[in-house]
C-alpha positions in Angstrom: 8.8 92.0 -85.3 7.7 88.5 -86.3 11.2 87.3 -85.5 10.8 88.7 -82.0 7.5 86.9 -81.5 8.9 83.6 -82.7 12.0 84.0 -80.5 10.1 84.6 -77.3 7.6 81.8 -78.2 10.6 79.4 -78.7 12.1 80.5 -75.4 8.7 79.8 -73.6 8.3 76.4 -75.2 11.8 75.3 -74.3 11.4 76.5 -70.8 8.1 74.7 -70.5 9.6 71.5 -71.8 12.5 71.8 -69.4 10.1 72.4 -66.5 8.1 69.1 -67.2 8.6 66.2 -64.8 11.5 64.2 -66.1 11.3 60.4 -66.5 12.1 58.4 -63.4 15.7 57.1 -63.4 16.1 53.5 -62.5 18.3 52.0 -59.8 18.7 48.3 -60.4 18.8 45.9 -57.4 20.0 42.4 -57.9 19.3 40.1 -54.9 21.8 37.6 -56.2 24.3 39.8 -57.8 25.7 43.4 -58.1 23.4 46.5 -57.9 23.6 49.0 -60.8 23.2 52.8 -60.3 25.1 56.1 -60.9 27.3 57.8 -58.4 25.4 61.1 -58.7 22.0 62.2 -59.8 20.5 65.6 -60.6 19.1 67.4 -57.7 15.3 67.3 -57.7 15.2 64.3 -60.0 13.2 61.2 -59.2 14.5 57.7 -58.9 12.8 54.3 -58.5 14.2 50.9 -57.7 13.9 48.0 -60.1 14.4 44.8 -58.2 15.2 41.7 -60.3 14.2 38.1 -59.7 11.2 39.0 -57.6 8.3 36.5 -57.5 5.8 39.2 -58.5 3.1 36.6 -59.4 3.0 35.2 -55.9 3.4 38.8 -54.5 0.3 40.0 -56.3 -1.8 37.1 -55.1 -0.8 37.5 -51.4 -3.8 37.8 -49.2 -6.3 36.8 -51.9 -8.9 34.3 -50.8 -10.2 31.9 -53.5 -13.9 30.9 -53.3 -14.3 27.5 -51.8 -15.8 24.8 -54.1 -15.7 21.2 -54.9 -12.4 19.7 -56.1 -12.6 16.9 -58.6 -9.9 14.2 -58.9 -9.7 12.0 -62.0 -6.5 10.3 -60.9 -6.3 6.8 -62.5 -6.3 4.0 -59.8 -3.0 2.3 -59.4 -4.3 -1.1 -60.6 -5.3 0.4 -64.0 -2.0 2.3 -64.2 -0.2 -0.9 -63.8 -2.4 -2.6 -66.4 -1.9 0.3 -68.8 1.8 0.2 -68.4 1.9 -3.6 -68.8 -0.3 -3.5 -71.9 1.8 -0.8 -73.5 4.7 -3.3 -73.6 2.7 -6.4 -74.5 2.3 -7.7 -78.1 -1.2 -8.1 -79.6 -1.0 -11.9 -79.4 0.1 -11.8 -75.7 -2.9 -9.5 -74.9 -5.3 -11.8 -76.6 -3.9 -14.8 -74.8 -4.0 -12.9 -71.5 -7.7 -11.9 -71.8 -9.2 -14.9 -73.7 -12.6 -15.9 -72.5 -13.5 -19.6 -71.6 -9.8 -20.4 -72.1 -10.3 -19.8 -75.8 -7.3 -18.4 -77.6 -5.8 -18.3 -81.0 -4.5 -21.8 -80.5 -8.0 -23.2 -79.8 -9.3 -21.4 -82.9 -6.4 -23.0 -84.9 -7.2 -26.4 -83.6 -10.9 -25.9 -84.4 -10.0 -24.9 -87.9 -7.8 -28.0 -88.2 -10.6 -30.3 -86.9 -13.1 -28.6 -89.3 -10.8 -29.3 -92.2 -10.5 -32.9 -91.1 -14.2 -33.4 -91.0 -14.7 -31.7 -94.3 -12.0 -34.0 -95.8 -13.8 -37.0 -94.2 -17.0 -36.0 -95.8 -15.3 -35.9 -99.2 -13.9 -39.3 -98.5 -17.4 -40.7 -97.5 -19.0 -39.2 -100.6 -16.4 -41.0 -102.7 -17.1 -44.3 -100.9 -20.9 -43.8 -101.2 -20.6 -43.3 -104.9 -19.0 -46.8 -105.3 -21.1 -48.6 -102.7 -23.8 -51.0 -103.9 -25.5 -51.8 -100.6 -28.5 -49.5 -99.8 -28.0 -50.0 -96.1 -24.3 -49.1 -96.4 -25.1 -46.0 -98.3 -27.7 -45.0 -95.7 -25.1 -45.4 -92.9 -22.7 -43.2 -95.0 -25.4 -40.6 -95.5 -26.1 -40.6 -91.7 -22.3 -40.1 -91.0 -22.1 -37.3 -93.6 -25.1 -35.6 -92.0 -23.5 -36.0 -88.6 -20.3 -34.5 -89.9 -22.2 -31.6 -91.5 -23.8 -30.8 -88.1 -20.4 -30.9 -86.5 -19.1 -28.6 -89.2 -21.8 -26.1 -88.5 -21.1 -26.2 -84.8 -17.4 -25.7 -85.4 -18.0 -22.8 -87.7 -20.3 -21.2 -85.2 -17.8 -21.8 -82.4 -14.9 -20.4 -84.5 -17.0 -17.3 -85.5 -18.0 -16.7 -81.9 -14.5 -17.1 -80.6 -13.2 -14.8 -83.4 -15.9 -12.2 -82.4 -14.9 -12.6 -78.7 -11.2 -12.1 -79.5 -11.9 -9.1 -81.8 -14.2 -7.6 -79.1 -11.5 -8.2 -76.5 -8.9 -6.6 -78.6 -11.2 -3.7 -79.4 -12.1 -3.3 -75.7 -8.4 -3.2 -74.7 -7.7 -0.6 -77.4 -10.7 1.6 -76.3 -9.7 1.2 -72.7 -6.2 2.3 -73.4 -7.5 5.4 -75.3 -10.0 6.0 -72.4 -7.2 6.0 -69.8 -4.9 8.1 -72.0 -7.6 10.8 -72.4 -8.3 10.5 -68.6 -4.7 11.1 -67.9 -4.7 14.1 -70.2 -7.8 15.6 -68.4 -6.1 15.0 -65.1 -3.0 16.9 -66.4 -5.2 19.8 -67.4 -6.5 19.9 -63.9 -3.2 19.7 -62.1 -1.2 22.2 -64.3 -2.1 25.2 -62.1 -1.2 23.3 -58.9 2.2 22.1 -60.3 3.0 25.7 -61.4 2.0 27.1 -58.0 4.2 24.5 -56.4 7.1 25.9 -58.5 6.1 29.4 -57.6 6.1 28.6 -53.9 9.4 26.9 -54.0 11.6 30.1 -53.7 9.0 32.3 -52.1 9.9 36.0 -52.5 12.8 35.6 -55.0 13.4 33.2 -57.9 17.1 32.6 -58.3 17.1 31.2 -61.9 14.3 32.9 -63.9 15.3 31.2 -67.2 15.2 27.7 -65.7 11.9 28.4 -64.0 10.3 29.7 -67.2 11.7 26.7 -69.1 10.2 24.3 -66.5 6.9 26.0 -66.8 7.0 25.9 -70.6 8.0 22.2 -70.6 5.0 21.4 -68.4 2.6 23.4 -70.6 3.9 21.9 -73.9 3.7 18.4 -72.4 0.1 18.8 -71.3 -0.9 20.6 -74.5 1.2 19.1 -77.3 -1.5 19.1 -80.0 -2.6 22.7 -80.1 -0.6 24.9 -77.7 -1.9 28.1 -79.3 -5.6 27.1 -78.7 -5.3 24.8 -75.6 -9.0 24.9 -74.6 -9.8 23.1 -77.9 -7.6 20.3 -76.7 -9.5 20.1 -73.4 -12.8 19.9 -75.4 -11.4 17.3 -77.8 -10.0 15.1 -75.0 -13.5 15.1 -73.3 -15.1 14.1 -76.6 -12.5 11.4 -77.3 -12.9 10.0 -73.7 -16.7 9.7 -74.2 -16.2 8.1 -77.6 -13.7 5.6 -76.1 -16.2 4.8 -73.3 -19.0 4.1 -75.9 -16.7 1.6 -77.7 -15.7 0.0 -74.4 -19.3 -0.4 -73.4 -20.3 -1.9 -76.8 -17.5 -4.5 -76.7 -18.0 -5.2 -73.0 -21.6 -6.2 -73.7 -20.5 -8.4 -76.6 -17.9 -10.1 -74.5 -20.2 -10.8 -71.6 -23.5 -11.5 -73.2 -23.0 -15.3 -72.9 -21.8 -15.2 -69.4 -25.0 -16.3 -67.7 -25.3 -18.5 -64.7 -24.2 -22.0 -65.5 -26.5 -24.8 -64.2 -25.8 -28.5 -63.9 -27.3 -31.6 -62.1 -25.4 -33.3 -59.2 -26.0 -36.9 -58.0 -23.9 -38.6 -55.4 -22.6 -38.2 -51.8 -21.5 -35.2 -49.9 -19.1 -35.7 -47.0 -17.8 -33.3 -44.4 -14.0 -32.6 -43.9 -13.5 -35.5 -41.5 -15.5 -38.0 -43.6 -17.6 -38.7 -40.5 -20.9 -37.5 -42.0 -22.2 -38.5 -45.4 -25.2 -37.1 -47.2 -26.7 -39.0 -50.2 -28.0 -36.8 -53.0 -30.3 -38.4 -55.6 -30.6 -35.3 -57.8 -29.7 -31.6 -57.2 -29.3 -28.5 -59.5 -26.3 -26.4 -58.8 -26.0 -22.8 -60.3 -22.6 -21.1 -60.7 -22.6 -17.4 -61.8 -19.4 -16.5 -63.5 -17.7 -13.1 -62.9 -17.9 -10.9 -65.9 -14.7 -10.1 -67.7 -13.4 -6.5 -67.3 -16.1 -5.9 -64.7 -13.8 -3.9 -62.5 -12.5 -1.6 -65.3 -16.0 -1.1 -66.7 -17.4 -0.1 -63.3 -14.7 2.5 -62.9 -15.2 3.8 -66.4 -19.0 4.0 -66.0 -18.8 5.9 -62.8 -16.3 8.3 -64.3 -18.4 8.7 -67.5 -21.5 9.6 -65.4 -19.5 12.4 -63.7 -18.0 13.8 -66.8 -21.3 13.8 -68.6 -22.6 16.5 -66.2 -22.4 20.1 -67.5 -21.1 21.3 -64.1 -18.2 18.9 -64.3 -17.3 20.0 -67.8 -17.5 23.7 -66.7 -15.3 22.9 -63.7 -12.7 21.2 -65.9 -12.7 24.1 -68.4 -12.3 26.8 -65.7 -9.6 24.8 -63.8 -7.7 24.2 -67.1 -8.0 27.9 -68.0 -6.4 28.9 -64.7 -3.5 26.7 -65.4 -3.2 27.9 -69.0 -3.3 31.6 -67.9 -0.8 31.0 -65.2 1.6 29.4 -67.7 1.2 32.3 -70.1 1.7 34.8 -67.3 5.0 33.0 -66.3 6.1 33.0 -69.9 5.5 36.8 -70.4 6.5 38.0 -66.9 9.8 39.9 -66.4 9.8 39.2 -62.7 10.9 42.7 -62.0 9.5 44.7 -59.1 9.4 48.5 -59.1 9.1 50.6 -56.0 7.5 54.0 -55.7 9.5 57.0 -57.0 11.7 59.0 -54.6 12.6 62.7 -55.3 16.2 63.6 -54.5 15.8 66.9 -52.6 19.0 66.7 -50.6 22.7 66.8 -51.4 23.0 63.4 -49.7 20.0 61.0 -49.8 19.7 57.7 -48.0 17.1 55.4 -49.5 16.0 52.0 -48.4 14.1 50.0 -51.0 11.6 47.4 -49.8 9.1 45.0 -51.3 5.4 45.4 -50.4 2.6 43.0 -51.1 -0.9 43.8 -52.2 -2.0 44.2 -48.6 0.6 47.0 -48.2 2.7 44.8 -45.9 6.5 45.0 -46.2 7.7 41.5 -46.9 11.4 42.3 -47.5 13.8 45.2 -46.8 17.2 45.8 -48.5 20.1 47.6 -47.0 20.1 51.4 -47.4 21.7 53.1 -50.4 23.4 56.5 -50.2 22.9 58.7 -53.3 24.5 62.1 -53.9 23.1 64.9 -56.0 24.4 67.7 -58.2 23.0 70.4 -60.6 20.6 71.8 -58.0 18.3 73.5 -60.5 14.6 73.8 -59.8 11.7 74.8 -62.0 8.3 76.2 -60.8 5.4 78.1 -62.1 3.8 81.4 -60.8 0.8 83.5 -61.9 -0.1 87.1 -61.4 0.1 90.6 -62.9 2.4 91.4 -65.7 2.9 95.1 -66.6 4.5 96.3 -69.8 5.7 99.9 -70.3 3.9 100.5 -73.5 0.5 101.7 -74.5 -2.0 101.8 -77.4 -2.2 104.9 -79.7 -5.0 107.2 -78.9 -5.9 110.0 -81.4 -8.8 112.5 -81.6 -10.1 114.7 -84.4 -8.5 118.1 -85.1 -10.9 120.8 -86.4 -10.8 124.3 -87.8 -13.5 126.7 -89.1 -14.1 124.4 -92.1 -14.6 121.3 -90.1 -12.6 118.1 -89.4 -9.2 118.4 -91.1 -6.9 115.9 -89.2 -6.0 114.1 -86.0 -4.2 114.9 -82.7 -2.3 112.6 -80.4 -4.3 112.3 -77.2 -3.0 111.4 -73.7 -1.9 107.7 -73.6 -1.8 105.3 -70.7 1.9 104.4 -70.5 1.3 101.0 -69.0 -0.3 97.9 -70.5 -1.2 95.2 -67.9 -2.4 91.6 -68.2 -2.8 88.5 -66.2 -0.3 85.7 -67.1 2.0 83.1 -65.9 5.8 82.7 -65.7 8.0 79.7 -65.6 11.1 80.1 -63.4 14.3 78.0 -63.7 16.9 78.6 -61.0 19.8 76.9 -59.3 19.0 76.1 -55.6 21.6 77.9 -53.4 19.4 78.8 -50.4 15.8 79.4 -49.5 14.2 82.8 -48.9 15.9 84.7 -51.8 16.5 83.2 -55.2 17.4 84.6 -58.6 15.8 82.9 -61.6 15.5 82.9 -65.4 11.9 83.3 -66.4 9.6 83.2 -69.4 5.9 83.2 -69.8 2.7 84.3 -71.5 -0.3 86.5 -70.7 -3.7 87.4 -72.1 -5.1 90.9 -71.9 -8.7 92.2 -71.8 -9.0 91.9 -75.6 -7.9 88.3 -75.7 -4.5 89.0 -77.2 -1.5 86.9 -76.1 1.7 88.5 -74.8 5.1 86.9 -74.4 7.7 87.6 -71.7 11.3 86.8 -71.0 13.6 88.1 -68.3 14.9 87.5 -64.8 13.2 87.1 -61.5 13.8 87.3 -57.8 12.0 84.7 -55.7 11.1 85.5 -52.1 9.7 83.9 -49.0 10.7 80.5 -47.4 9.5 78.4 -50.3 10.2 80.9 -53.1 6.5 81.5 -53.7 6.6 85.2 -54.3 8.3 86.4 -57.6 9.3 89.9 -58.8 10.2 89.7 -62.5 11.8 92.2 -64.9 12.5 91.8 -68.6 11.5 92.2 -72.2 7.9 91.7 -73.4 6.2 91.5 -76.7 2.5 92.5 -76.5 -0.2 93.4 -78.9 -0.9 97.2 -79.1 -2.9 99.5 -81.3 -1.0 101.8 -83.7 -2.5 104.5 -85.9 -3.2 103.5 -89.5 -1.9 106.5 -91.7 -3.3 105.2 -94.9 -5.7 108.1 -95.2 -3.4 110.7 -93.5 -0.6 112.9 -94.6 1.9 115.3 -92.9 1.4 119.0 -93.7 4.1 121.7 -93.7 3.6 122.1 -90.0 4.3 118.4 -89.4 0.6 117.8 -88.5 -1.5 114.8 -89.5 -4.2 115.8 -91.9 -6.7 113.7 -93.9 -5.8 113.2 -97.5 -9.4 113.7 -98.7 -12.5 115.0 -97.0 -14.3 111.9 -98.1 -12.4 109.6 -95.8 -12.0 111.0 -92.3 -12.2 107.7 -90.2 -9.5 107.2 -87.5 -8.2 103.6 -88.0 -5.7 101.5 -85.9 -3.6 98.5 -86.7 -3.0 95.8 -84.1 0.8 95.0 -84.0 3.3 93.4 -81.6 5.8 95.8 -79.9 8.6 95.1 -77.5 8.9 96.9 -74.2 10.2 96.6 -70.6 7.9 94.7 -68.3 7.6 94.1 -64.6 5.8 91.1 -63.1 4.4 90.4 -59.7 3.4 86.8 -59.5 2.8 84.1 -56.9 3.6 80.3 -56.9 0.8 78.3 -55.4 2.8 75.1 -55.2 6.0 74.4 -53.3 
């Protein structure tokens, strides 16, 4: 009997699995190539379209309105770009010569060193002469000359030191400025990455013809802008901001060193001033004229200071980080995107089905329609589920006590109800030939008033327009009560008597028995 239970349980499970919704089958549409799909599909199956090379990123963002806000631009002015490009190709000596202050360059320093050496040699010579001189006056004149040379030596040493400091500061300023502009260019790239990628996304609108080339272009941009740490790009944004601030501090320090001596130069004028035609002459006995020199690197420093003030604000740093994050996320999205668009699923409920795939944006607007595709179906099988009454032609045993003049001696079979009924459900599988009347193969389960489960397998006739009413007939395995004869024996008259007067309880065993069943069920779904 257990085998029968397992068999019907297996039939029910298999029918249930068969009745589950099958996975959607894919019809591949290639806007730039050949479509791929089968000639025929199973009747009642579902299909969906997979459309290749679709700009799904732009499609998803259609209709979205970004919040308005300030837009920062850290584009390097052209004059500084030209300087940066020129300085990249210049040698260190050329840069020093180009930016020397007061026309002091390495040649002047060399000449000063040469003059210094000459004066020191002259002092040695004078000391030798003094040692051999006998005249006191002559020795005094030599001492005066040596002292004068020593003063000149101190002036030259001071001049050389100042010029060397100026040259070193100039060189350091140029190095810091170059670093400052390089970091500024990096930050500007962080800000424009999203815009550059959006430009590429907008280039082909709905479709992207060459996905690999597009992803390669995006990857190249990303790796160019984030070469140091592509896996943690925001750390590069933060480090670039820190390096820019550090470069600015070095620029400011060297700028102050270079320009600290550039005060207004004042001198006295005495003579005549004439107009252009020499018709009027003004005699000047004494006049002071002051000329204020323009500071070196003043234009670059003004630009750097203004920019630094902006970047030092927390709101600016937050803006840069958010804007950079958008570009980073968009680059990652492009890298991981398949650029495949899937339509809703269509169920094939006709022998010949005409489907027209279309692309819809987030607003629900159709942005592109393809030509219709004709699809044929076969294997018109359908599966549905119905619930209702299931009646098995079997009953529980029902025994009563049999007595004589000595008391209870045995049991008698009482009248039995020949029908066992339950509420259950059936799964019907059938080929679709026509509506209104349909044969089907069915299996199912039930539960009776005692909570016992029954199993059913057979055939059904489905009625009404949508096959909602089902009349089923078949074999059932249900749980029934059978008399336990452990304390009973058959006597000579073939009657059941108790084996001992000490045990006269009527006991039953619950077992599964097979029988014919009839089911009347109804399908609530189509």
